[in-house]
N, C-alpha and C positions, 0 to 999 in steps of 0.2 A: 290966586297966586299960590296959596298953600297947596291946592290940588295939583298944580303943575309940578310943584317941587316934590310932592309925594310920588308922582308917576316917575320922575327922573330917578328918585332914590330906589324905587323898586326895580327899575330897568338896570340900574348900576349893579344892584345886588344879584340880579339874575345873571348878568354878564360875568360877574366875579365868580359865581358858583360854577358856571359852565367852564371857565378857564381852570378852576381848581380840579374839576373832574377830569379834564383832558390831561392835566399834569400828572395825576395819580394813575391813569390807565396805562396798559401795555404799550410799548413803543414799537412792537412788531406783531405781525399777524401769524408768525410761525409758532408751532408748538413743539416742545421737546420730543425727540425720538422715542417711541415706545410709550408715550403718555396717553395714547388712545385717540379717539376722535376720528374725524374723516381722513386726516393726513398721517396718523400714527399707526401704521400696519404692524402687527405682531411679528417678532422674529421667527424665521423659519426654523423647524426642528433640525438638530444636527445628528441625532441617533435614530436608527431604524426601530420599527416596532419590535416588541419582545419576540425572540425566536427567528426573526427574519435574517439577522446577520449570522447566527450560529447554526441555523437549521440547514438541511440539505443532505445529500447522499454521503458526503465525506465525513461530516461530524454529527449529523443529526441522530436523533434517538427519541425515545419517549419523553425524556425530561425536557428537551429543547424544542420539541414540536416538529423536528425534521424527520425524514424517513430513515429507517435503519440502513446502515452501510451494507453494501453488497458483500457476500462472503468471498474470501480470497483464496480458499483451498477447495480442492475437489472433494466429492463425497468419499467417505472412508472406503478404502479398498479399490478405488478406481485406478486402472492402469497398472495394478500389482498382481492381478490374477495370473497364475502360471498355466496358460492354456496348453502349452506344449508338454508340460510336465517336467521339462528340462530347463524351465525359465525361472522367473521369480518365485512361483509358488512352490517349486521343489517337490511336486507330487507326480506320480506316474499317471498318465491319462487313463481314463476308463476304456476298456476294450469291449467290443461286441461279444467276444468269447474269452474268458479268463480261466485258465487251467493250470495245473501243476506241471513242473518239468517232468517229461516222460509221458505226458498225455497228449493225444492228437487234437488238432483244431483245423476246421475247414475254412479256407479263405479263397478269395478271388485273386487272380493274377492276370495281368495284361502287359504286353510288350508292344508298343505302337510301332517301333522300328521293324520288328519281325512280324508284325500283324498277327500276334498270338494272343488269344484270350482263353483262359481255362480255369478250372477250379483245382486247388491243391489241398492235400491233406498233409499238414506239417506237424512234426513232433520235435520239439527241442529236447534233446536227450541229455544235455549237460551244459553247464556254464561255469567256468572257473577263471581265476585271475592268474596272469602270467607275469613276465617281466620284460623290460626293454632289452636286458642283456641277452635274453633268449632270441629276440628278433635280430639283434645286432650280430650274434653268432651265426645266424642263418642267412645273413646279408639281406634281411628285409629292411627296406628304407624306413628310417625312424625320424626323418626331418619333420619338425613341427609337433612331435609327440613328447617332447621333454616335459617331465613332471606327470605324465599320464601312465595309467596302468592298462596293459593289453588284456582284454577279456576274450577267452576262447569259447565260442558258442558252437556246440555240436548239434547236428540236426539230421532228420530224415525227411525228405520231400517226396511225396507220392503224387503222380499226375492222375487226376480223376477225370479229365476232359479228353476230347478227341484230338485236340491240337498237340503237336509235338513241342517239347521244350527246347529243341535245338536252337542254337544262337540266341538264347535268352539267359538271364541271370536272376532267377527268382530269389536267390539268397541275398541279393542286394537290398531287399526290403526289410531286412532285420534291423532292429535298433536295440541298444542296451541302456538301461537306466541304472546309475550307480547309487551308492549310499549318500551322495550329496544331492540327489534328485536331478542330476544333470544327465543329458543324453550324450553318448560317446560318438567318436569319429570312426568310420570304417577305414581299415588299414588295407592297402593294396598289397597283396603278396603273391599274385599269380606268377610273376616272373621268377621269384625266389621263394617258393612256398616253405613255410615252417613245417618240418616233418610231423610235429604233433598236432598241427591244425592246418589241414589242406582242404581247399574248396572242392565241392562236388563238380562232376562233369555232367552237363545236361544234354549233350549231344545224343539224339536217339531215344530220349526219355519220352515214350509215348504213353497212351492210356494204360493205367494199371502198373506202370513201372516206377520203382523207387530209386532215389539217388541219395547217397549219404555223404556228408562232408562237414567241414568246420570253417567258420569265418572268425576274423579277428576284429574286434572293436575296442578302441582305446578310450578310456574314460578318465575324468579328473579325480574321481574317487578311487578307493582301494578295494571295494567289494561290489559285486553285481547285486541288484535288487530285483530286476525284472527284465525279461526279453520280450520285445514286441514285434509285431509285423504290421507295417503301415497300411493305411487306407489307399485305395487306388487313386482317388482324386484329391484327398486332403492328407498330406504328409504329417500333419499335426494330430491326426487321429489314428487309432489302432484298430485293426480287424481282430487281432488276437493278441494275448499276452500269456507269458509263462513265468511262474514264480516257484521257488524252492518250497 
């Protein structure tokens, strides 16, 4: 009888212990977010790796790990060279032959309309500044010449080739550079020639014959620096130049 009672007592104690453990245990199988374990995944990062957000071509550099920004300006001097001598550079172009006023220079001349090609010996005998009043008094058109100074270029042109210079205008290839480095504009004065500066007549100028004349070129500056004779194919180049 005692043995049976003891067994009942042990069984009752075991049952009570089991109920006590169940009451103290968790009432849910879920775990708090971020606590780890199989169901607690770590939060995703909200910032990029160092250098990823600030690097790049716009803001990058050695300090942030990005590549240097591309330059925004052209190389020094680009686009500013005065190739014509009368442009941004303000310098007279170099000529194949450079002599002093009063000395001859040999150049090539061609007129496609008249089908003339020959060599010329040209001597610039003088160059001086005039005034618009002189042109106006001689009824030489001055439209578009306001603020300019007319330069009178005297010359001698000798035909060295076999072709005649008839129906040509070899003096139209002259240019004048002034003290601002600019190239002047040719003034048309054939209809009403200025007495002190009249163009030459090239009719019948054959081999060995000379023609003397004067042309007017108006410049923005007030003093001539050089007279040039342009190249056949490139008007920005000079075959010859004359300086005082």
